[in-house]
Structure formats: structure tokens, C-alpha cells
N, C-alpha and C positions, 0 to 999 in steps of 0.2 A: 592439508590442515587436519589436525587431530579433532575428532568428534567431541562436541562439548556436551556437558551434562544438562539435559533439558530442564532439570529442576533448579539449576543454578542460573539465575538471571542477574548476575552481577555485571558491572560495567565492562570488564575485560571480555567475558564470554559473549555478551550481547553485541558489542562492537565488532568482535572478531567474526561472529556469524554474519552480521550485516556486510562487512567488507568482503568476506569470502563468497557469499551468495550473489552479491549485486555489483561488485566492482567492475565486471565486464559488460554490464547492461547499461542502458541509458536510463538512470533511475533517480527517484526522489524518495528518500527515507527520512522521516522526521517525526518527532513526538512533541506535543505541546500539552499545556495544562487543560484539564476540563474544569471550566468555571461555571457552566450553566447546565440546567436540565436539558435544554435544547442544545445538544452538542454540535449541531450543524455549524453554529457560529464559531465554536472552538476549532472545528476542522478548517473553516475558512481562515482563521487566524494563523494556523500552521501553514496553509497554502500561501498566505501573504507574507510569511516569515516575520510576523510582528511579535511572536512570542518565542522565547528560548526553550530548549529542552529543560523540563523541570529538574532533571538530575544532572544536567551538564554533559550528557552522553552524546557522542558524535554519530550523526547520521550520514547521509549522502545527498548531494544536491547538484546533479550534473547540468541543471538548467539555470543556476543562479545568475550567471553572467548575461543572460538574455532577457531578464525581466526589466520592466521600466516603471516609472511612477504612474503612468497611465494604466498599466496592466500589472499591478503588484503581485497578483497570484499566478503570473505566467509560469508554466505553460497551461495552467488551468484556466478555463474561460466559460462564459455564459453559453447557454444552448445555441445551436446553429442559427435558428431563426430570430434570435434576439437582436436588438440594436447592437451593432458591433462596438459602439462606444459605451455600452452599459457594462458596469463592473459585475463580477460574480457576486451572488448573494447567498446567504445561508439556505434559503429556499431552493436555489439551484442545486446546491450540494445534496440536500435531502431528497429531492425529486429523482436524482440519478443513482441513488444507492439502494440496495436491498440487503436484508439480513441473510447471512448464511451460517451454517453450523461450524463447529470448531474443526472437525475433520476436513471439511472443504477448505477452511481457511489455511490449515497446515499445507495442504496440497497447492493451494493458490500461491502461497509464499514461495514455493518451489517453482511453480509455473512462471512466476514473475521474474525469474533469473535471466530472462532474455525476452525479446519481442515475440509475439505470436501466442503467448499465454498457453503453453503446452508443457506437459511433463517431459516431452521429447527434448526440452532444453537441458535436461540433466545429463545428457550424453557427454557434455564437455567436462564434467566433474570426474575425478578419480574415486571419490568416496561412493560407498554403496547408497542405495535409496534410504535404507534405515539410518545411516549416519547423517545424510542430508535432512531427513525428517527430524532427527534430533536437533539439528540447528534451527529448523523452523519452530520447533517447540520451545527452544530457548528464546527466540524472538517473542513468542506469545507469552512466555512465562513472566516477562517483565510486567505485564499488565494484570498479574494476579490470577485469581481463580474465577472471579465474577466479572467477565467482560463479554461484550457482544462484538460480532464481526459483520462488516458490511462491505459490499463490492458493487462496482459498475459492470461486472462481468456476468455473462449468462452462458456458461459452457454447459450445454445440455441442462439448463436450469430446471429444477423441479420445485413443486409447490412446498415441499417439506424443508426447504432451505439448503438443499444439497446441490453441489455442482458435479456434473458427470464429465470427468476428464478423459473418458474414452469416446466422447462425442467426435464425429467426423469433422466438425468445424466449431469455431467459437464466435460468440457475439459479445457486444459490449455497448453501453451507453456512453457516447463520447463525452469526455470531460476536458480534453486538451486540444491544443492547436495542431498537434501532430497527427499523422495518418491513423495511428491506432494507439490507444492507451488502455491500460488495465491496472487496477489497483485494489488495495484492501485498506479499510479503515477499522482499527481496533479501538473500542471504546470501553474504558473502565470508569470507576467512580471518580478517579482523580486525573486521568490522562487520556489523550486521543493520539493514536499512532497512525501514520500514513506510510504505506509501502506502495510505490507506483513505478511502473515501467512504461517507457514510451518507445515507439518506433520512430526514430529520427528521420525527417525528410528534408 
């Protein structure tokens, strides 16, 4: 795939970057409208597939066929110790995410291209790291200049909001029914975007 211009966040380039980066992963990529100051509820609406993409752009949902009325946000779920019949709440979402900086978010989008949340996943691509980084920037460019990034991942997490992808291991706060899950939430004034990868078991 030809590298896309990171300053151009049009439908064609954004969808092409999503497909190219995540089509071989077990992924969930979707964007919904931000309607509240407390964006956790908006993230939950995207997880439950109750809102469409505000621009009509296509994401990915490899888990769509497995969700039920009882678990509308599948594969996302309440914390382990919660009543298994309890549905996910906005507070659950907020408690398991922490803010990271933009550079860490760019690298995280690349680490999410397969399970394990490591930049070693990039070995399967023929493009250079710089070209792949351009695709990650295209994904983020959709959300404008003033957005924040949040994740359940703690890859050598530091207090300054950075992730160390050179760490010998990675950690995360579970948010899914699968063995491991890692994701990024991008929050702008008008949209919330989710990029999630699962290790299917």
C-alpha cells in the first residue's frame, strides 16, 4: 500500500489506513459522536454499537457476530470481580483508561496491529516504519488538532503520559472477555474513536 499523507484525513485515506493496518488483526475500530462533556458514556455507546460513525466512514468489527442483547458491548465487559450479569457502565470505562501523549498514541496504533501490543508486530509489513507512522498520523488527523488519547495499556508506563515500547513486557487493564486486549480511545470536541485489538481464545 502506498503511504498516505498524514495531513489528509479524508474518508479514502482514513479507511485505507484502517484496513491496511488492522485487517489481519482481531480488531474493533469505530468512531461515534461526542455528545457529553463526560465522554465515557459516548465511548460506551460506541462499544454497544448504538451510534453510527458521524461521517459514515467504515471501521472494523471482527466481534460483531458474537454480541448478544444481554451483552451489547461484547467483547467489552465489566471488571472481573463485578457481578457477571451487570452491564458495562461509563464509570467502568473511565476507571480503566489513562491519558497518554500523542507520540505514544501514534506508536500504540502501530502496536495494535496484532496481539501482544508490541512494535515487533510491524515486521509483517513491507512499508518502512516512517511510512507506517504516516498511516497512524492519518488515523489521528481525523480528530483534528485538539484531541486527547487514552488507553488501558501500561507498556513501561510513566507518570508523564508516555509509553515505553522498549519495555521487556507489557501490561494492561482488562476490558474484554478475551485473554488479552489493548486499545486506544481518541477524544475530540465532536467525536470519540476506538481502536482495539484482542487476542482471540
